[in-house]
N, CA and C atoms as an extended XYZ file, in Angstrom:
384
Properties=species:S:1:pos:R:3:atomname:S:1:resname:S:1:resid:I:1 pbc="F F F"
N         1.027       -1.266        0.176 N   MET     1
C         0.074        0.027       -0.216 CA  MET     1
C         0.885        1.493        0.016 C   MET     1
N         0.846        2.016       -0.891 N   ALA     2
C         1.550        3.246       -1.251 CA  ALA     2
C         0.972        4.425       -0.064 C   ALA     2
N         1.941        4.847        0.437 N   LEU     3
C         1.865        5.731        1.622 CA  LEU     3
C         1.237        7.330        1.414 C   LEU     3
N         1.092        7.884        0.554 N   PRO     4
C         1.785        9.878        1.134 CA  PRO     4
C         2.333        9.962        1.730 C   PRO     4
N         3.083       11.641        0.751 N   VAL     5
C         4.293       11.849        1.121 CA  VAL     5
C         3.609       13.571        0.992 C   VAL     5
N         3.801       13.703        2.605 N   SER     6
C         2.750       15.429        2.615 CA  SER     6
C         4.116       16.328        1.771 C   SER     6
N         4.019       17.114        1.853 N   VAL     7
C         4.608       18.400        0.924 CA  VAL     7
C         4.134       19.730        1.421 C   VAL     7
N         5.573       20.075        1.913 N   LEU     8
C         5.877       21.911        2.404 CA  LEU     8
C         5.838       22.762        1.029 C   LEU     8
N         4.370       23.029        1.673 N   ARG     9
C         4.347       24.753        0.468 CA  ARG     9
C         4.732       25.540        0.641 C   ARG     9
N         5.994       26.255        0.098 N   LEU    10
C         6.089       27.697        0.206 CA  LEU    10
C         6.330       28.133       -0.980 C   LEU    10
N         6.648       29.597       -1.187 N   PRO    11
C         5.669       30.255       -2.137 CA  PRO    11
C         6.409       30.254       -3.274 C   PRO    11
N         5.808       30.623       -3.679 N   LYS    12
C         5.666       30.082       -5.279 CA  LYS    12
C         7.158       31.755       -6.343 C   LYS    12
N         6.922       30.892       -7.401 N   GLY    13
C         8.624       31.662       -7.854 CA  GLY    13
C         8.141       32.289       -8.405 C   GLY    13
N         8.927       33.439       -9.173 N   PRO    14
C         8.970       34.374       -9.596 CA  PRO    14
C         8.362       35.234      -11.108 C   PRO    14
N         7.859       34.266      -11.847 N   ASP    15
C         7.101       34.307      -12.744 CA  ASP    15
C         5.929       33.654      -12.536 C   ASP    15
N         4.984       34.148      -13.469 N   PRO    16
C         3.753       34.115      -13.303 CA  PRO    16
C         3.058       32.564      -13.320 C   PRO    16
N         3.439       31.875      -14.306 N   ASN    17
C         2.944       30.091      -13.740 CA  ASN    17
C         3.604       29.401      -12.679 C   ASN    17
N         4.241       29.815      -12.042 N   SER    18
C         5.705       29.792      -11.336 CA  SER    18
C         6.471       28.148      -11.742 C   SER    18
N         6.701       28.186      -12.936 N   ARG    19
C         7.334       27.398      -13.109 CA  ARG    19
C         8.750       26.730      -12.998 C   ARG    19
N         9.542       28.020      -12.139 N   GLY    20
C        11.041       28.390      -11.990 CA  GLY    20
C        11.338       28.985      -11.524 C   GLY    20
N        13.027       29.450      -11.128 N   PHE    21
C        13.295       30.811      -11.228 CA  PHE    21
C        14.227       31.109      -12.915 C   PHE    21
N        14.535       32.266      -12.650 N   ASP    22
C        14.996       32.678      -13.558 CA  ASP    22
C        17.067       32.297      -12.993 C   ASP    22
N        16.921       31.400      -14.371 N   PRO    23
C        18.405       30.724      -14.865 CA  PRO    23
C        19.499       31.582      -14.720 C   PRO    23
N        18.905       33.164      -14.437 N   THR    24
C        20.836       33.921      -14.555 CA  THR    24
C        20.340       34.614      -12.820 C   THR    24
N        19.159       33.943      -12.235 N   SER    25
C        19.511       34.276      -10.692 CA  SER    25
C        20.362       34.253       -9.463 C   SER    25
N        20.915       34.764       -9.022 N   PRO    26
C        21.625       34.682       -7.968 CA  PRO    26
C        21.378       32.727       -7.425 C   PRO    26
N        19.986       33.164       -6.548 N   ARG    27
C        19.319       31.353       -6.059 CA  ARG    27
C        20.043       30.477       -7.293 C   ARG    27
N        19.350       30.119       -8.555 N   PHE    28
C        19.681       29.627       -9.206 CA  PHE    28
C        20.622       29.207       -9.596 C   PHE    28
N        21.744       29.958       -9.747 N   ILE    29
C        23.184       29.325      -10.197 CA  ILE    29
C        23.891       28.838       -8.974 C   ILE    29
N        22.984       29.433       -7.767 N   ALA    30
C        23.800       29.314       -6.254 CA  ALA    30
C        23.231       27.680       -6.147 C   ALA    30
N        22.611       27.379       -6.435 N   LEU    31
C        21.602       25.853       -6.259 CA  LEU    31
C        21.804       24.897       -7.522 C   LEU    31
N        22.132       25.395       -8.519 N   CYS    32
C        22.071       24.791       -9.242 CA  CYS    32
C        23.596       24.552      -10.919 C   CYS    32
N        24.406       25.030      -10.347 N   ARG    33
C        25.430       24.931      -10.919 CA  ARG    33
C        26.380       23.715      -11.279 C   ARG    33
N        27.106       23.655      -11.830 N   THR    34
C        26.969       22.424      -12.795 CA  THR    34
C        29.099       22.468      -12.952 C   THR    34
N        29.660       22.219      -12.658 N   THR    35
C        30.941       21.747      -12.629 CA  THR    35
C        31.840       22.195      -14.275 C   THR    35
N        31.130       22.527      -15.273 N   ILE    36
C        30.976       22.549      -16.624 CA  ILE    36
C        30.087       23.494      -16.921 C   ILE    36
N        30.947       24.254      -17.329 N   PRO    37
C        30.539       25.601      -18.322 CA  PRO    37
C        29.480       25.249      -19.329 C   PRO    37
N        28.204       25.545      -19.613 N   SER    38
C        27.650       25.138      -20.582 CA  SER    38
C        28.401       26.166      -22.367 C   SER    38
N        28.745       27.202      -22.001 N   SER    39
C        28.610       28.331      -22.924 CA  SER    39
C        29.710       27.722      -24.258 C   SER    39
N        30.409       27.033      -23.725 N   ALA    40
C        32.051       26.139      -23.993 CA  ALA    40
C        31.852       24.659      -24.068 C   ALA    40
N        30.571       24.229      -25.043 N   ALA    41
C        30.176       22.825      -24.689 CA  ALA    41
C        31.177       22.509      -26.159 C   ALA    41
N        32.607       22.150      -26.253 N   SER    42
C        33.107       21.426      -26.625 CA  SER    42
C        32.702       19.225      -27.069 C   SER    42
N        32.945       18.582      -27.536 N   GLU    43
C        33.078       17.523      -27.890 CA  GLU    43
C        32.898       16.880      -26.563 C   GLU    43
N        34.274       16.617      -26.111 N   ALA    44
C        34.598       15.937      -24.552 CA  ALA    44
C        34.079       16.796      -23.614 C   ALA    44
N        33.850       17.898      -23.465 N   ASP    45
C        33.093       18.320      -22.648 CA  ASP    45
C        31.549       17.749      -22.519 C   ASP    45
N        30.766       17.418      -24.226 N   ALA    46
C        29.391       17.195      -23.606 CA  ALA    46
C        29.842       15.433      -23.191 C   ALA    46
N        30.189       14.694      -23.285 N   GLU    47
C        30.734       13.748      -22.762 CA  GLU    47
C        30.928       13.610      -21.195 C   GLU    47
N        31.385       14.855      -20.686 N   GLN    48
C        31.756       14.928      -19.217 CA  GLN    48
C        30.809       15.338      -18.973 C   GLN    48
N        30.259       16.297      -18.864 N   LEU    49
C        28.684       17.120      -18.705 CA  LEU    49
C        27.497       15.773      -19.069 C   LEU    49
N        27.681       15.038      -19.682 N   HIS    50
C        26.482       13.420      -19.485 CA  HIS    50
C        27.013       12.785      -18.151 C   HIS    50
N        28.326       12.455      -18.390 N   GLY    51
C        28.930       11.661      -16.981 CA  GLY    51
C        28.151       12.336      -15.512 C   GLY    51
N        28.321       13.600      -15.661 N   GLU    52
C        27.841       14.498      -14.268 CA  GLU    52
C        26.804       14.322      -13.975 C   GLU    52
N        26.048       14.519      -15.463 N   GLN    53
C        24.025       13.781      -15.125 CA  GLN    53
C        24.515       13.225      -14.498 C   GLN    53
N        24.610       11.958      -15.325 N   HIS    54
C        24.179       11.075      -14.508 CA  HIS    54
C        24.283       10.192      -12.875 C   HIS    54
N        25.248       10.770      -13.380 N   ALA    55
C        25.895       10.809      -11.589 CA  ALA    55
C        24.635       11.321      -10.972 C   ALA    55
N        24.661       12.820      -10.444 N   ARG    56
C        23.870       13.707      -10.026 CA  ARG    56
C        22.254       13.174      -10.301 C   ARG    56
N        21.742       12.848      -10.867 N   SER    57
C        20.652       12.178      -11.304 CA  SER    57
C        20.197       10.858       -9.478 C   SER    57
N        21.129        9.671       -9.951 N   MET    58
C        21.755        8.176       -9.334 CA  MET    58
C        21.463        8.795       -7.771 C   MET    58
N        22.494       10.270       -7.333 N   LEU    59
C        22.692       10.550       -6.428 CA  LEU    59
C        21.142       10.754       -6.123 C   LEU    59
N        20.799       11.793       -6.240 N   ARG    60
C        19.451       12.485       -6.231 CA  ARG    60
C        18.317       11.573       -5.922 C   ARG    60
N        18.326       10.606       -6.648 N   GLU    61
C        17.820        9.310       -6.836 CA  GLU    61
C        17.385        8.609       -6.037 C   GLU    61
N        18.583        8.563       -4.831 N   ARG    62
C        19.118        7.427       -3.777 CA  ARG    62
C        18.569        8.304       -2.736 C   ARG    62
N        18.598        9.723       -2.906 N   PHE    63
C        18.123       10.839       -1.592 CA  PHE    63
C        16.899       10.843       -1.400 C   PHE    63
N        15.944       10.597       -2.819 N   LEU    64
C        14.723       10.599       -2.472 CA  LEU    64
C        14.581        9.531       -2.128 C   LEU    64
N        14.812        8.440       -2.330 N   ARG    65
C        14.254        7.321       -1.111 CA  ARG    65
C        14.449        6.956       -0.129 C   ARG    65
N        15.711        7.630        0.075 N   CYS    66
C        15.986        8.088        1.431 CA  CYS    66
C        14.772        8.864        2.375 C   CYS    66
N        14.380       10.276        1.837 N   LEU    67
C        13.271       10.647        2.080 CA  LEU    67
C        12.421       10.042        2.403 C   LEU    67
N        12.035        9.111        1.556 N   LEU    68
C        10.410        8.526        1.422 CA  LEU    68
C        10.353        7.669        2.774 C   LEU    68
N        11.842        6.394        2.932 N   ALA    69
C        11.686        5.766        3.814 CA  ALA    69
C        11.791        6.397        5.354 C   ALA    69
N        12.186        7.531        5.336 N   VAL    70
C        11.998        8.228        6.929 CA  VAL    70
C        10.770        9.037        7.012 C   VAL    70
N         9.930        8.763        6.368 N   ALA    71
C         8.774       10.074        6.580 CA  ALA    71
C         7.955        9.088        7.869 C   ALA    71
N         7.505        9.916        8.290 N   ASN    72
C         7.000        9.432        9.782 CA  ASN    72
C         7.679        8.770       10.708 C   ASN    72
N         9.459        8.762       10.699 N   LYS    73
C        10.036        7.820       12.034 CA  LYS    73
C        10.863        8.411       12.584 C   LYS    73
N        11.029        7.865       13.844 N   LYS    74
C        12.272        9.086       14.910 CA  LYS    74
C        13.379        8.940       13.760 C   LYS    74
N        13.518       10.211       13.930 N   VAL    75
C        15.300       10.831       13.038 CA  VAL    75
C        15.812       10.856       14.568 C   VAL    75
N        16.971       11.133       14.598 N   GLN    76
C        17.792       11.893       15.092 CA  GLN    76
C        19.032       12.953       14.416 C   GLN    76
N        19.485       14.197       14.579 N   PHE    77
C        19.600       15.232       13.778 CA  PHE    77
C        20.811       16.123       14.210 C   PHE    77
N        21.482       15.621       13.953 N   HIS    78
C        23.483       15.843       14.280 CA  HIS    78
C        24.067       17.147       13.593 C   HIS    78
N        23.332       18.486       14.247 N   MET    79
C        23.891       19.738       14.020 CA  MET    79
C        24.781       20.562       14.375 C   MET    79
N        25.665       21.330       14.222 N   TYR    80
C        26.431       22.221       14.668 CA  TYR    80
C        26.604       22.614       16.080 C   TYR    80
N        27.564       22.466       16.251 N   GLU    81
C        28.144       22.986       18.327 CA  GLU    81
C        28.229       21.579       19.282 C   GLU    81
N        27.823       20.103       18.224 N   GLN    82
C        27.533       19.642       18.431 CA  GLN    82
C        25.990       19.187       19.217 C   GLN    82
N        25.549       20.308       18.842 N   VAL    83
C        23.835       19.876       18.800 CA  VAL    83
C        23.631       18.200       18.931 C   VAL    83
N        22.995       17.674       19.361 N   LYS    84
C        22.005       16.332       18.715 CA  LYS    84
C        20.062       16.311       19.675 C   LYS    84
N        19.555       16.626       18.263 N   VAL    85
C        18.032       16.841       18.644 CA  VAL    85
C        17.311       15.460       17.787 C   VAL    85
N        16.116       14.954       18.181 N   GLU    86
C        15.645       13.945       18.191 CA  GLU    86
C        14.141       14.630       17.577 C   GLU    86
N        13.427       13.882       16.653 N   ALA    87
C        11.942       14.138       16.216 CA  ALA    87
C        11.299       13.274       15.121 C   ALA    87
N         9.868       13.081       15.157 N   MET    88
C         9.768       12.563       13.700 CA  MET    88
C         9.353       13.459       12.411 C   MET    88
N        10.490       12.762       11.720 N   PHE    89
C         9.942       13.334       10.517 CA  PHE    89
C         8.936       13.047        9.579 C   PHE    89
N         8.113       15.022        9.377 N   GLY    90
C         7.313       14.415        8.751 CA  GLY    90
C         7.746       14.590        6.286 C   GLY    90
N         8.342       15.722        6.466 N   ALA    91
C         8.448       15.964        4.763 CA  ALA    91
C         9.820       17.291        4.771 C   ALA    91
N        10.196       17.253        3.279 N   SER    92
C        11.249       17.958        3.068 CA  SER    92
C        10.246       18.790        1.994 C   SER    92
N        11.310       20.576        1.903 N   ASP    93
C         9.808       21.740        0.771 CA  ASP    93
C        11.493       20.637       -0.873 C   ASP    93
N        10.596       21.312       -2.056 N   ILE    94
C        11.356       20.802       -2.916 CA  ILE    94
C        12.170       20.800       -3.624 C   ILE    94
N        13.615       21.835       -2.762 N   ASP    95
C        14.519       21.756       -3.033 CA  ASP    95
C        15.500       21.873       -1.427 C   ASP    95
N        14.817       20.982       -1.048 N   VAL    96
C        15.724       20.293        0.180 CA  VAL    96
C        16.824       21.539        0.899 C   VAL    96
N        15.608       22.324        0.985 N   LEU    97
C        16.152       23.669        1.740 CA  LEU    97
C        15.609       23.835        3.586 C   LEU    97
N        14.728       22.926        3.435 N   ASN    98
C        14.139       22.872        5.590 CA  ASN    98
C        13.709       21.093        5.242 C   ASN    98
N        14.126       20.506        6.898 N   PHE    99
C        13.002       19.517        7.237 CA  PHE    99
C        11.803       20.050        8.098 C   PHE    99
N        10.485       19.111        8.037 N   GLN   100
C         9.176       19.361        8.571 CA  GLN   100
C         9.270       18.458        9.444 C   GLN   100
N         9.962       18.999       11.077 N   VAL   101
C         9.257       17.149       11.897 CA  VAL   101
C         7.871       17.962       13.165 C   VAL   101
N         8.219       17.330       14.068 N   SER   102
C         6.926       17.110       14.581 CA  SER   102
C         7.822       16.520       15.804 C   SER   102
N         7.186       17.540       16.905 N   ASP   103
C         7.991       16.265       18.436 CA  ASP   103
C         9.545       16.751       18.452 C   ASP   103
N         9.871       18.128       17.960 N   LEU   104
C        11.086       18.333       18.152 CA  LEU   104
C        11.864       17.851       19.516 C   LEU   104
N        12.883       17.064       20.120 N   HIS   105
C        13.032       17.118       21.439 CA  HIS   105
C        15.070       17.944       20.551 C   HIS   105
N        14.636       19.260       21.415 N   THR   106
C        16.512       19.703       21.989 CA  THR   106
C        16.941       19.909       23.514 C   THR   106
N        18.054       20.644       23.106 N   PRO   107
C        18.842       20.553       25.331 CA  PRO   107
C        17.542       21.451       25.256 C   PRO   107
N        16.924       22.298       25.368 N   ILE   108
C        16.087       23.458       25.591 CA  ILE   108
C        14.663       22.692       25.747 C   ILE   108
N        14.188       22.043       25.092 N   GLY   109
C        12.764       22.168       25.373 CA  GLY   109
C        12.347       21.343       24.723 C   GLY   109
N        10.567       21.169       24.123 N   VAL   110
C        10.357       20.258       23.559 CA  VAL   110
C         9.355       21.038       22.473 C   VAL   110
N         9.630       20.701       20.754 N   GLN   111
C         8.867       22.007       19.835 CA  GLN   111
C         8.169       20.790       19.405 C   GLN   111
N         6.553       21.581       19.888 N   LYS   112
C         4.982       20.313       18.835 CA  LYS   112
C         5.397       20.483       17.494 C   LYS   112
N         6.309       21.149       16.532 N   GLU   113
C         5.849       21.287       15.391 CA  GLU   113
C         7.109       21.906       14.589 C   GLU   113
N         7.768       22.325       13.703 N   ALA   114
C         9.452       23.374       13.447 CA  ALA   114
C         9.889       22.198       12.136 C   ALA   114
N        10.505       23.596       11.760 N   LEU   115
C        10.943       23.365       10.247 CA  LEU   115
C        13.026       23.943       10.747 C   LEU   115
N        13.485       22.346       10.248 N   ILE   116
C        14.706       22.917       10.570 CA  ILE   116
C        15.754       22.531        9.536 C   ILE   116
N        16.640       23.980        8.916 N   ARG   117
C        16.966       24.537        7.912 CA  ARG   117
C        18.651       23.231        8.264 C   ARG   117
N        18.275       22.734        6.702 N   CYS   118
C        18.773       21.771        6.550 CA  CYS   118
C        21.108       22.435        6.566 C   CYS   118
N        21.076       23.318        6.292 N   GLN   119
C        22.126       24.219        6.019 CA  GLN   119
C        22.801       24.104        7.410 C   GLN   119
N        21.456       23.480        8.210 N   ASP   120
C        22.461       23.974        9.644 CA  ASP   120
C        22.630       22.460        9.977 C   ASP   120
N        21.873       21.423        9.619 N   VAL   121
C        22.468       19.797        9.919 CA  VAL   121
C        23.607       19.425        9.007 C   VAL   121
N        24.364       18.602        9.999 N   ILE   122
C        25.645       17.704        9.475 CA  ILE   122
C        25.444       16.782        9.169 C   ILE   122
N        24.664       15.545        9.320 N   SER   123
C        24.033       14.072        9.052 CA  SER   123
C        22.589       14.159       10.462 C   SER   123
N        22.141       13.280        9.848 N   PHE   124
C        21.030       12.843       10.605 CA  PHE   124
C        20.784       10.466       10.111 C   PHE   124
N        20.126       10.377       11.017 N   THR   125
C        20.272        8.846       11.617 CA  THR   125
C        18.970        8.375       12.138 C   THR   125
N        18.551        7.111       11.180 N   PHE   126
C        17.253        6.995       11.315 CA  PHE   126
C        17.067        5.323       11.097 C   PHE   126
N        16.221        4.818       12.191 N   ASP   127
C        16.314        2.810       11.694 CA  ASP   127
C        15.505        2.111       10.725 C   ASP   127
N        15.882        1.815       10.285 N   ILE   128
C        14.854        0.996        9.446 CA  ILE   128
C        13.599        0.402        9.814 C   ILE   128
């Protein structure tokens, strides 16, 4: 039986159809840059670009499968300054910039619902 996965809805993009962000915007460049410049594409670069795209797609698929496996499970987040917190994992936004969690147990208390910024997380673990 397929389990529905909750999605955290963030504000829409700047274009009227909300189909994404301008490729020349600093946000797009920061999140979607490749190691190969697309303006000077030679045959050797095309092969390298194809290999890079394949590797990225495989890693992305594995990560998304991991997010599906962790839904509604107890997760331990290892954060900077040697802080460890536990929570029930809910969802991730589309850019994987935030994790939505429930019952977040922190050193200073419990938060019923919270967003954890991914840039603050070093790693997370969960039992299969």
